C-alpha positions as CSV (number, residue, x, y, z in Angstrom):
1,X,0.0,0.0,0.0
2,X,2.9,2.4,0.9
3,X,4.5,1.6,-2.5
4,X,1.3,2.4,-4.3
5,X,0.8,5.7,-2.5
6,X,4.5,6.6,-3.2
7,X,4.0,5.8,-6.9
8,X,0.9,8.1,-7.1
9,X,2.7,10.9,-5.2
10,X,5.7,10.7,-7.5
11,X,3.4,10.8,-10.6
12,X,1.6,13.9,-9.1
13,X,4.9,15.6,-8.4
14,X,6.1,15.0,-12.0
15,X,2.8,16.4,-13.4
16,X,2.9,19.5,-11.1
17,X,6.5,20.1,-12.1
18,X,5.7,19.9,-15.8
19,X,2.7,22.1,-15.4
20,X,4.8,24.7,-13.4
21,X,7.5,24.8,-16.0
22,X,4.9,25.2,-18.8
23,X,3.1,28.1,-17.0
24,X,6.4,29.8,-16.2
25,X,7.5,29.5,-19.9
26,X,4.2,30.9,-21.0
27,X,4.5,33.8,-18.4
28,X,8.0,34.8,-19.6
29,X,7.3,34.2,-23.3
30,X,6.7,37.9,-24.1
31,X,9.7,39.1,-22.2
32,X,12.0,36.5,-23.8
33,X,10.8,37.1,-27.4
34,X,11.0,40.9,-26.9
35,X,14.7,40.5,-26.2
36,X,15.4,37.6,-28.6
37,X,12.8,37.8,-31.4
38,X,14.9,35.6,-33.7
39,X,14.1,32.7,-31.3
40,X,10.4,33.2,-31.2
41,X,9.6,30.2,-33.4
42,X,11.9,27.9,-31.5
43,X,10.5,29.1,-28.1
44,X,6.9,28.5,-29.2
45,X,7.7,25.0,-30.5
46,X,9.3,24.0,-27.2
47,X,6.4,25.6,-25.3
48,X,3.9,23.6,-27.3
49,X,6.0,20.5,-26.7
50,X,5.8,21.2,-22.9
51,X,2.0,21.6,-23.1
52,X,1.7,18.2,-24.9
53,X,4.0,16.6,-22.2
54,X,1.6,17.9,-19.5
55,X,-1.4,16.6,-21.5
56,X,0.4,13.2,-21.9
57,X,1.2,12.9,-18.1
58,X,-2.5,13.8,-17.4
59,X,-3.6,11.0,-19.8
60,X,-1.3,8.6,-18.0
61,X,-2.7,9.4,-14.6
62,X,-5.5,6.9,-14.8
63,X,-3.0,4.2,-15.7
64,X,-1.0,5.2,-12.6
65,X,-4.1,5.0,-10.5
66,X,-5.0,1.7,-12.0
67,X,-1.5,0.3,-11.3
68,X,-1.8,1.5,-7.7
69,X,-5.1,-0.3,-7.3
70,X,-7.2,2.9,-6.7
71,X,-9.3,2.3,-9.9
72,X,-9.9,-0.5,-12.3
73,X,-9.4,-0.3,-16.1
74,X,-10.1,-2.9,-18.6
75,X,-7.3,-4.1,-20.8
76,X,-8.7,-2.4,-23.9
77,X,-9.1,0.9,-22.0
78,X,-5.5,0.7,-20.8
79,X,-4.3,0.0,-24.3
80,X,-6.4,3.0,-25.7
81,X,-5.1,5.4,-23.0
82,X,-1.5,4.2,-23.5
83,X,-1.7,4.6,-27.3
84,X,-3.2,8.1,-27.1
85,X,-0.7,9.1,-24.4
86,X,2.3,7.8,-26.3
87,X,1.1,9.5,-29.5
88,X,1.0,12.9,-27.8
89,X,4.3,12.3,-26.0
90,X,6.0,11.5,-29.3
91,X,4.7,14.7,-30.9
92,X,5.6,16.8,-27.8
93,X,9.1,15.4,-27.6
94,X,9.6,15.9,-31.4
95,X,8.5,19.6,-31.1
96,X,10.8,20.2,-28.1
97,X,13.8,18.6,-29.9
98,X,13.1,20.4,-33.1
99,X,12.7,23.8,-31.3
100,X,15.9,23.2,-29.3
101,X,18.0,22.2,-32.4
102,X,16.6,25.3,-34.2
103,X,17.6,27.6,-31.4
104,X,21.1,26.1,-31.0
105,X,21.7,26.3,-34.8
106,X,20.6,30.0,-34.8
107,X,23.0,30.8,-31.9
108,X,26.0,28.9,-33.3
109,X,25.4,29.9,-36.9
110,X,28.1,32.2,-38.2
111,X,27.8,34.8,-40.9
112,X,31.3,35.0,-42.4
113,X,32.4,38.5,-43.1
114,X,35.3,38.5,-45.5
115,X,37.6,41.6,-45.5
116,X,37.7,42.9,-49.0
117,X,39.8,45.9,-50.3
118,X,37.4,47.0,-53.0
119,X,38.9,50.5,-53.7
120,X,42.6,50.5,-54.3
121,X,44.6,53.7,-54.1
122,X,46.6,55.9,-51.9
123,X,45.9,55.2,-48.2
124,X,44.7,58.1,-45.9
125,X,46.8,57.7,-42.8
126,X,45.0,57.4,-39.5
127,X,45.9,55.7,-36.2
128,X,43.8,52.7,-35.2
129,X,41.0,53.2,-32.6
130,X,37.4,54.4,-32.2
131,X,36.6,57.8,-33.5
132,X,33.4,59.7,-32.7
133,X,32.4,61.7,-35.7
134,X,29.5,64.1,-36.6
135,X,26.7,62.3,-38.5
136,X,26.7,65.0,-41.1
137,X,30.2,64.1,-42.2
138,X,30.0,60.4,-41.7
139,X,29.7,59.2,-45.3
140,X,32.2,61.7,-46.4
141,X,34.8,60.4,-44.0
142,X,33.9,56.8,-44.8
143,X,34.4,57.5,-48.6
144,X,37.8,59.2,-47.8
145,X,39.2,56.4,-45.6
146,X,37.8,53.4,-47.5
147,X,40.6,53.6,-50.1
148,X,43.2,50.9,-49.4
149,X,41.3,49.5,-46.4
150,X,38.9,46.5,-46.0
151,X,35.7,48.1,-44.7
152,X,32.7,46.7,-42.8
153,X,29.6,48.8,-42.6
154,X,26.9,48.5,-39.8
155,X,23.9,50.7,-40.5
156,X,20.2,51.4,-39.9
157,X,19.8,51.8,-43.7
158,X,19.1,48.8,-46.0
159,X,22.4,47.3,-47.2
160,X,21.4,47.7,-50.9
161,X,20.9,51.4,-50.5
162,X,24.2,51.8,-48.7
163,X,26.1,50.0,-51.4
164,X,24.3,52.1,-54.1
165,X,25.2,55.4,-52.3
166,X,28.9,54.4,-51.9
167,X,29.1,52.6,-55.3
168,X,30.3,49.4,-53.6
169,X,29.6,45.7,-54.5
170,X,31.6,43.4,-52.4
171,X,32.0,45.2,-49.1
172,X,30.0,43.5,-46.3
173,X,27.2,45.5,-44.8
174,X,25.2,44.6,-41.7
175,X,21.7,45.9,-41.1
176,X,20.7,46.7,-37.5
177,X,17.1,45.7,-37.4
178,X,14.7,43.7,-35.2
179,X,13.2,42.2,-38.4
180,X,14.0,38.6,-39.2
181,X,15.8,38.8,-42.5
182,X,18.5,36.2,-42.3
183,X,22.2,36.8,-43.1
184,X,23.4,40.3,-43.1
185,X,20.9,41.4,-40.3
186,X,21.8,41.9,-36.7
187,X,19.3,42.4,-33.9
188,X,20.3,45.5,-31.9
189,X,19.8,43.7,-28.6
190,X,22.4,41.1,-29.5
191,X,25.4,43.2,-28.4
192,X,27.6,40.2,-27.6
193,X,26.9,38.6,-31.0
194,X,27.7,41.9,-32.7
195,X,30.9,42.3,-30.7
196,X,32.0,38.8,-31.6
197,X,31.2,39.4,-35.3
198,X,33.2,42.6,-35.4
199,X,36.2,41.2,-33.5
200,X,36.3,38.2,-35.7
201,X,36.3,40.5,-38.8
202,X,39.2,42.5,-37.3
203,X,41.2,39.4,-36.7
204,X,40.8,38.0,-40.2
205,X,43.8,38.6,-42.5
206,X,46.5,41.2,-42.1
207,X,44.7,43.8,-44.2
208,X,44.1,47.3,-42.8
209,X,40.4,47.5,-41.9
210,X,37.8,50.1,-41.4
211,X,34.5,49.7,-39.5
212,X,31.7,52.2,-39.9
213,X,29.3,51.8,-37.0
214,X,26.1,53.7,-37.7
215,X,23.0,53.6,-35.4
216,X,24.7,54.0,-32.0
217,X,21.7,55.9,-30.7
218,X,19.5,52.9,-31.7
219,X,21.8,50.5,-29.8
220,X,21.6,52.7,-26.7
221,X,17.8,52.8,-27.0
222,X,17.6,49.0,-27.1
223,X,20.3,48.2,-24.6
224,X,21.0,51.3,-22.4
225,X,24.0,53.5,-22.3
226,X,26.4,51.5,-20.0
227,X,26.2,48.2,-22.0
228,X,26.9,50.2,-25.3
229,X,29.7,52.2,-23.7
230,X,31.4,48.9,-22.5
231,X,30.8,47.5,-26.0
232,X,32.5,50.4,-27.7
233,X,35.4,50.3,-25.1
234,X,36.0,46.7,-25.9
235,X,35.9,47.4,-29.6
236,X,38.5,50.1,-29.1
237,X,40.9,47.7,-27.5
238,X,40.6,45.2,-30.3
239,X,40.9,47.9,-32.9
240,X,44.2,49.0,-31.4
241,X,45.5,45.4,-31.4
242,X,44.3,44.6,-34.9
243,X,45.1,48.0,-36.6
244,X,41.5,48.9,-37.4
245,X,39.9,52.3,-37.7
246,X,36.3,52.5,-36.3
247,X,34.1,55.5,-37.2
248,X,31.1,56.0,-35.0
249,X,28.6,58.8,-36.0
250,X,27.0,60.3,-32.8
251,X,24.7,63.2,-32.4
252,X,25.7,65.1,-29.3
253,X,22.0,66.0,-28.5
254,X,21.2,62.3,-28.2
255,X,23.4,62.0,-25.0
256,X,23.3,63.7,-21.7
257,X,26.3,65.7,-20.4
258,X,27.6,62.8,-18.3
259,X,27.4,60.3,-21.2
260,X,29.0,62.8,-23.6
261,X,31.9,63.4,-21.1
262,X,32.5,59.7,-20.8
263,X,32.8,59.4,-24.5
264,X,35.2,62.4,-24.6
265,X,37.5,60.7,-22.1
266,X,37.5,57.3,-23.7
267,X,37.4,58.0,-27.5
268,X,38.9,60.3,-30.1
269,X,36.7,63.1,-31.5
270,X,37.5,64.1,-35.1
271,X,35.5,67.3,-34.9
272,X,37.7,68.5,-32.1
273,X,40.7,68.1,-34.4
274,X,38.9,70.1,-37.0
275,X,38.5,73.0,-34.5
């Protein structure tokens, strides 16, 4: 009798645990997807799989009660319940596995950025590092420094339009957007991924490189000032090590006085040199 009661208690604990995990996953769904929209499909598949697991365990409950001697089921009834339960369990596990694999493949997938010197010519000398520049002169400076360097452009403008404006064909362009558009798009909330992508680009080949990071205000809006400041500071260190010039257009009015002063202490300001 004690063994039977223990069996039912364990079955109940498993059911309650599955139900709790499912409800918590449902509760945090919006928050998770708002931060990682690229994983929305994978998350929903795993959530649906959890729901089917709860349904399966609920269907198996009469079998547990029967085995414990609390109720009596005919053999055909046990076979029917077992068949239906196993069917839902198979579908649920398949959804969870597929969702998990989809999420892992998205996280580990790498968009290879190949450094390409598309415009040959006399090189405009500039020391490596991060330079804060006025947005009004951003493209002018980019066009001036791109000669003899392998550039990478991160922008809030569609890549096709950027290439058309600068008359480029092979230069890699990353689009900062929350839209799911595959390779060449980076969600602004994925700062660590963006940092990894840029550092990997800087380390590839020995070619002099140039990174044009547009949309800093957008990154701050999505992540907050401090994470973006740390992101830029880390980029600066890697730029110095890997002989890379990084241009960052920033509108002074978009930052408060404290934030602006932090930028002034950490990074070069090209407009100050012009003055």
